VMD Tcl script that builds the backbone (N, CA, C; Angstrom):
set m [mol new atoms 237]
animate dup $m
set s [atomselect $m all]
$s set {name element resname resid chain x y z} {
  {N N MET 1 A -7.522 -6.801 -50.155}
  {CA C MET 1 A -6.349 -7.594 -50.564}
  {C C MET 1 A -5.789 -7.144 -51.743}
  {N N GLN 2 A -4.980 -6.548 -51.992}
  {CA C GLN 2 A -4.378 -6.371 -53.307}
  {C C GLN 2 A -3.343 -7.464 -53.561}
  {N N LYS 3 A -3.623 -8.013 -55.042}
  {CA C LYS 3 A -2.664 -9.045 -55.246}
  {C C LYS 3 A -1.249 -8.469 -55.813}
  {N N ARG 4 A -0.251 -9.328 -55.343}
  {CA C ARG 4 A 1.068 -9.065 -55.998}
  {C C ARG 4 A 1.085 -9.321 -57.577}
  {N N GLN 5 A 1.855 -8.486 -58.168}
  {CA C GLN 5 A 2.312 -8.972 -59.571}
  {C C GLN 5 A 3.115 -9.917 -59.560}
  {N N HIS 6 A 3.027 -11.044 -60.068}
  {CA C HIS 6 A 4.253 -12.179 -60.400}
  {C C HIS 6 A 5.220 -11.516 -61.075}
  {N N ASN 7 A 6.280 -11.990 -60.781}
  {CA C ASN 7 A 7.898 -11.482 -61.368}
  {C C ASN 7 A 7.737 -11.521 -62.718}
  {N N ASN 8 A 7.312 -12.797 -63.440}
  {CA C ASN 8 A 7.549 -13.154 -64.653}
  {C C ASN 8 A 6.548 -12.240 -65.767}
  {N N ASP 9 A 5.559 -11.371 -65.014}
  {CA C ASP 9 A 4.977 -10.340 -65.869}
  {C C ASP 9 A 5.536 -9.423 -65.849}
  {N N ILE 10 A 6.578 -8.898 -65.625}
  {CA C ILE 10 A 7.487 -7.764 -65.721}
  {C C ILE 10 A 8.438 -7.969 -66.871}
  {N N PRO 11 A 8.422 -6.995 -67.818}
  {CA C PRO 11 A 9.235 -7.013 -68.971}
  {C C PRO 11 A 10.834 -6.991 -68.389}
  {N N LEU 12 A 11.750 -7.724 -68.954}
  {CA C LEU 12 A 13.086 -7.872 -68.750}
  {C C LEU 12 A 13.412 -6.666 -68.781}
  {N N ASP 13 A 13.308 -5.767 -69.283}
  {CA C ASP 13 A 13.996 -4.660 -69.130}
  {C C ASP 13 A 13.503 -3.620 -67.953}
  {N N LYS 14 A 12.778 -3.801 -67.698}
  {CA C LYS 14 A 12.196 -3.287 -66.280}
  {C C LYS 14 A 12.722 -4.036 -65.092}
  {N N LYS 15 A 13.130 -5.421 -65.160}
  {CA C LYS 15 A 13.507 -5.949 -63.903}
  {C C LYS 15 A 14.948 -5.350 -63.397}
  {N N THR 16 A 14.781 -5.556 -62.185}
  {CA C THR 16 A 16.300 -5.226 -61.698}
  {C C THR 16 A 17.019 -6.539 -61.602}
  {N N TRP 17 A 16.771 -7.705 -61.256}
  {CA C TRP 17 A 17.323 -8.573 -61.003}
  {C C TRP 17 A 17.126 -9.664 -61.823}
  {N N LEU 18 A 17.999 -10.547 -62.723}
  {CA C LEU 18 A 17.630 -11.504 -63.524}
  {C C LEU 18 A 18.346 -12.687 -63.225}
  {N N ASN 19 A 17.777 -13.804 -63.466}
  {CA C ASN 19 A 18.311 -15.215 -63.455}
  {C C ASN 19 A 18.723 -15.472 -64.787}
  {N N MET 20 A 19.591 -16.582 -65.022}
  {CA C MET 20 A 20.622 -17.116 -65.990}
  {C C MET 20 A 19.990 -16.736 -67.386}
  {N N SER 21 A 18.424 -17.641 -67.373}
  {CA C SER 21 A 18.167 -17.593 -68.356}
  {C C SER 21 A 17.736 -16.291 -68.958}
  {N N GLN 22 A 16.815 -15.699 -67.702}
  {CA C GLN 22 A 16.389 -14.025 -68.347}
  {C C GLN 22 A 17.666 -13.295 -68.825}
  {N N ALA 23 A 18.953 -13.563 -68.392}
  {CA C ALA 23 A 19.839 -12.429 -68.580}
  {C C ALA 23 A 20.382 -12.887 -70.057}
  {N N ILE 24 A 20.464 -14.066 -70.343}
  {CA C ILE 24 A 20.888 -14.588 -71.840}
  {C C ILE 24 A 19.879 -13.818 -72.745}
  {N N ALA 25 A 18.565 -14.328 -72.085}
  {CA C ALA 25 A 17.494 -13.411 -73.213}
  {C C ALA 25 A 17.653 -12.120 -73.227}
  {N N TYR 26 A 17.813 -11.438 -72.068}
  {CA C TYR 26 A 17.909 -9.884 -71.944}
  {C C TYR 26 A 19.072 -9.179 -72.972}
  {N N LEU 27 A 20.349 -9.965 -73.297}
  {CA C LEU 27 A 21.516 -9.820 -74.000}
  {C C LEU 27 A 21.164 -10.116 -75.573}
  {N N GLY 28 A 20.163 -11.064 -75.479}
  {CA C GLY 28 A 19.972 -11.615 -76.870}
  {C C GLY 28 A 20.946 -12.527 -77.201}
  {N N PHE 29 A 21.897 -13.167 -76.671}
  {CA C PHE 29 A 22.784 -14.078 -77.059}
  {C C PHE 29 A 23.786 -14.772 -75.789}
  {N N GLY 30 A 24.233 -15.705 -75.921}
  {CA C GLY 30 A 25.146 -16.509 -74.865}
  {C C GLY 30 A 24.326 -17.659 -74.294}
  {N N SER 31 A 24.998 -18.362 -73.851}
  {CA C SER 31 A 24.572 -19.670 -73.295}
  {C C SER 31 A 24.967 -19.928 -71.700}
  {N N LYS 32 A 24.500 -20.860 -71.158}
  {CA C LYS 32 A 25.097 -21.048 -69.641}
  {C C LYS 32 A 26.178 -21.243 -69.699}
  {N N ASN 33 A 27.222 -21.958 -70.727}
  {CA C ASN 33 A 28.583 -22.139 -70.633}
  {C C ASN 33 A 29.328 -20.671 -70.860}
  {N N THR 34 A 28.720 -20.005 -71.665}
  {CA C THR 34 A 29.242 -18.790 -72.118}
  {C C THR 34 A 29.288 -17.662 -70.942}
  {N N PHE 35 A 28.316 -17.634 -70.318}
  {CA C PHE 35 A 28.236 -16.849 -68.821}
  {C C PHE 35 A 29.041 -17.382 -67.965}
  {N N GLN 36 A 29.225 -18.450 -67.602}
  {CA C GLN 36 A 29.954 -19.198 -66.820}
  {C C GLN 36 A 31.437 -18.768 -67.144}
  {N N ASN 37 A 31.886 -18.888 -68.243}
  {CA C ASN 37 A 33.228 -18.371 -68.740}
  {C C ASN 37 A 33.222 -16.814 -68.603}
  {N N TRP 38 A 32.589 -16.268 -69.006}
  {CA C TRP 38 A 32.595 -14.632 -68.479}
  {C C TRP 38 A 32.771 -14.099 -67.054}
  {N N ARG 39 A 32.161 -15.105 -66.224}
  {CA C ARG 39 A 32.132 -14.745 -64.722}
  {C C ARG 39 A 33.674 -15.299 -64.206}
  {N N GLU 40 A 34.005 -16.285 -64.720}
  {CA C GLU 40 A 35.081 -17.068 -64.249}
  {C C GLU 40 A 36.543 -16.792 -64.922}
  {N N GLU 41 A 36.731 -16.611 -66.117}
  {CA C GLU 41 A 37.909 -16.264 -66.760}
  {C C GLU 41 A 37.663 -14.788 -67.557}
  {N N GLY 42 A 36.443 -14.329 -67.698}
  {CA C GLY 42 A 36.440 -12.820 -68.438}
  {C C GLY 42 A 36.582 -13.123 -69.977}
  {N N VAL 43 A 36.490 -11.519 -70.343}
  {CA C VAL 43 A 36.668 -11.526 -71.778}
  {C C VAL 43 A 37.674 -10.603 -72.157}
  {N N LYS 44 A 38.615 -10.805 -72.823}
  {CA C LYS 44 A 39.811 -9.810 -72.997}
  {C C LYS 44 A 39.086 -8.507 -73.919}
  {N N SER 45 A 39.348 -7.022 -73.231}
  {CA C SER 45 A 39.295 -6.071 -73.829}
  {C C SER 45 A 40.145 -5.171 -73.810}
  {N N ASN 46 A 40.702 -4.828 -74.684}
  {CA C ASN 46 A 42.126 -3.905 -74.553}
  {C C ASN 46 A 43.297 -4.711 -73.913}
  {N N GLY 47 A 43.446 -5.938 -73.998}
  {CA C GLY 47 A 44.202 -6.436 -73.051}
  {C C GLY 47 A 43.986 -6.864 -71.878}
  {N N ARG 48 A 43.283 -6.520 -71.362}
  {CA C ARG 48 A 42.659 -7.117 -70.111}
  {C C ARG 48 A 41.453 -7.680 -69.978}
  {N N PRO 49 A 41.039 -8.563 -68.899}
  {CA C PRO 49 A 39.877 -9.393 -69.133}
  {C C PRO 49 A 39.042 -8.431 -68.183}
  {N N ILE 50 A 37.673 -8.573 -68.736}
  {CA C ILE 50 A 36.352 -7.732 -68.230}
  {C C ILE 50 A 35.850 -9.125 -67.607}
  {N N PHE 51 A 35.392 -9.283 -66.356}
  {CA C PHE 51 A 34.376 -10.330 -65.593}
  {C C PHE 51 A 32.923 -9.775 -65.596}
  {N N LEU 52 A 32.338 -10.398 -66.119}
  {CA C LEU 52 A 30.440 -10.495 -66.060}
  {C C LEU 52 A 30.064 -10.515 -64.466}
  {N N PRO 53 A 29.730 -9.464 -63.870}
  {CA C PRO 53 A 29.290 -9.247 -62.484}
  {C C PRO 53 A 28.099 -10.190 -62.024}
  {N N TYR 54 A 28.205 -10.692 -61.122}
  {CA C TYR 54 A 26.887 -11.651 -60.821}
  {C C TYR 54 A 26.919 -11.558 -59.076}
  {N N HIS 55 A 25.497 -12.134 -58.637}
  {CA C HIS 55 A 25.430 -12.448 -57.261}
  {C C HIS 55 A 24.948 -13.796 -56.903}
  {N N LYS 56 A 25.325 -14.061 -56.068}
  {CA C LYS 56 A 25.144 -15.883 -55.553}
  {C C LYS 56 A 24.639 -15.901 -54.234}
  {N N ILE 57 A 23.516 -16.563 -54.295}
  {CA C ILE 57 A 22.788 -16.975 -53.332}
  {C C ILE 57 A 22.495 -18.468 -53.102}
  {N N GLY 58 A 23.248 -18.982 -52.245}
  {CA C GLY 58 A 23.570 -20.412 -52.433}
  {C C GLY 58 A 23.965 -21.071 -53.699}
  {N N LYS 59 A 23.275 -21.737 -54.352}
  {CA C LYS 59 A 23.517 -22.290 -55.703}
  {C C LYS 59 A 23.044 -21.352 -56.964}
  {N N ILE 60 A 22.264 -20.457 -56.556}
  {CA C ILE 60 A 21.475 -19.731 -57.406}
  {C C ILE 60 A 22.218 -18.468 -57.772}
  {N N ILE 61 A 22.439 -18.249 -58.966}
  {CA C ILE 61 A 23.246 -17.280 -59.465}
  {C C ILE 61 A 22.245 -16.005 -60.399}
  {N N PHE 62 A 22.260 -14.737 -59.941}
  {CA C PHE 62 A 21.380 -13.453 -60.253}
  {C C PHE 62 A 22.422 -12.638 -60.877}
  {N N TYR 63 A 21.857 -12.082 -61.766}
  {CA C TYR 63 A 22.864 -11.039 -62.314}
  {C C TYR 63 A 21.721 -9.516 -62.463}
  {N N LYS 64 A 22.368 -8.385 -62.064}
  {CA C LYS 64 A 21.724 -7.086 -61.912}
  {C C LYS 64 A 21.657 -6.424 -63.498}
  {N N ARG 65 A 20.583 -6.212 -63.581}
  {CA C ARG 65 A 20.235 -5.834 -65.247}
  {C C ARG 65 A 21.266 -4.622 -65.858}
  {N N THR 66 A 21.566 -3.800 -64.848}
  {CA C THR 66 A 22.196 -2.358 -65.085}
  {C C THR 66 A 24.284 -3.033 -65.306}
  {N N ASP 67 A 24.212 -4.115 -64.254}
  {CA C ASP 67 A 25.648 -4.721 -64.520}
  {C C ASP 67 A 25.710 -5.271 -66.090}
  {N N LEU 68 A 24.609 -6.064 -66.535}
  {CA C LEU 68 A 24.787 -6.731 -67.676}
  {C C LEU 68 A 24.715 -5.563 -68.682}
  {N N ASP 69 A 24.268 -4.327 -68.528}
  {CA C ASP 69 A 24.474 -3.135 -69.523}
  {C C ASP 69 A 25.815 -2.700 -69.436}
  {N N LYS 70 A 26.378 -2.614 -68.613}
  {CA C LYS 70 A 27.529 -2.005 -68.433}
  {C C LYS 70 A 28.703 -3.134 -69.047}
  {N N PHE 71 A 28.592 -4.350 -68.736}
  {CA C PHE 71 A 29.524 -5.314 -69.406}
  {C C PHE 71 A 29.378 -5.098 -70.838}
  {N N ALA 72 A 28.007 -5.222 -71.358}
  {CA C ALA 72 A 27.979 -4.862 -72.811}
  {C C ALA 72 A 28.675 -3.780 -73.495}
  {N N GLU 73 A 28.742 -2.877 -72.718}
  {CA C GLU 73 A 29.166 -1.344 -73.112}
  {C C GLU 73 A 30.833 -1.443 -73.298}
  {N N HIS 74 A 31.547 -2.257 -72.778}
  {CA C HIS 74 A 32.848 -2.580 -72.686}
  {C C HIS 74 A 33.275 -3.224 -73.985}
  {N N PHE 75 A 32.486 -3.478 -74.909}
  {CA C PHE 75 A 32.824 -4.210 -76.221}
  {C C PHE 75 A 32.061 -3.318 -77.597}
  {N N LYS 76 A 31.651 -2.014 -77.040}
  {CA C LYS 76 A 31.190 -1.448 -78.183}
  {C C LYS 76 A 32.378 -0.971 -79.114}
  {N N VAL 77 A 31.981 -0.941 -80.412}
  {CA C VAL 77 A 32.934 -0.725 -81.438}
  {C C VAL 77 A 32.697 0.615 -81.635}
  {N N ALA 78 A 31.739 1.179 -81.982}
  {CA C ALA 78 A 31.241 2.506 -82.484}
  {C C ALA 78 A 30.151 3.029 -82.166}
  {N N GLU 79 A 29.968 4.397 -82.176}
  {CA C GLU 79 A 28.410 4.872 -81.841}
  {C C GLU 79 A 27.667 4.788 -82.993}
}
mol reanalyze $m
mol bondsrecalc $m
mol representation Tube
mol addrep $m
């Protein structure tokens, strides 16, 4: 029987789904409160709010890694 690889052994940049602490570590900044504000109130960009996409199962919040990448791209200043 083949053993399943434990999810914590996978590098963050290879995972599809991240929990809150993994998402903060992946972006390299932020806090639980910051992420909550980004989800609920958004961040102004060019005069309009950009909301952090998330998924919720019960009380557990997950972030899709590619959504985090897209969210961060909204705030790119220059190449």
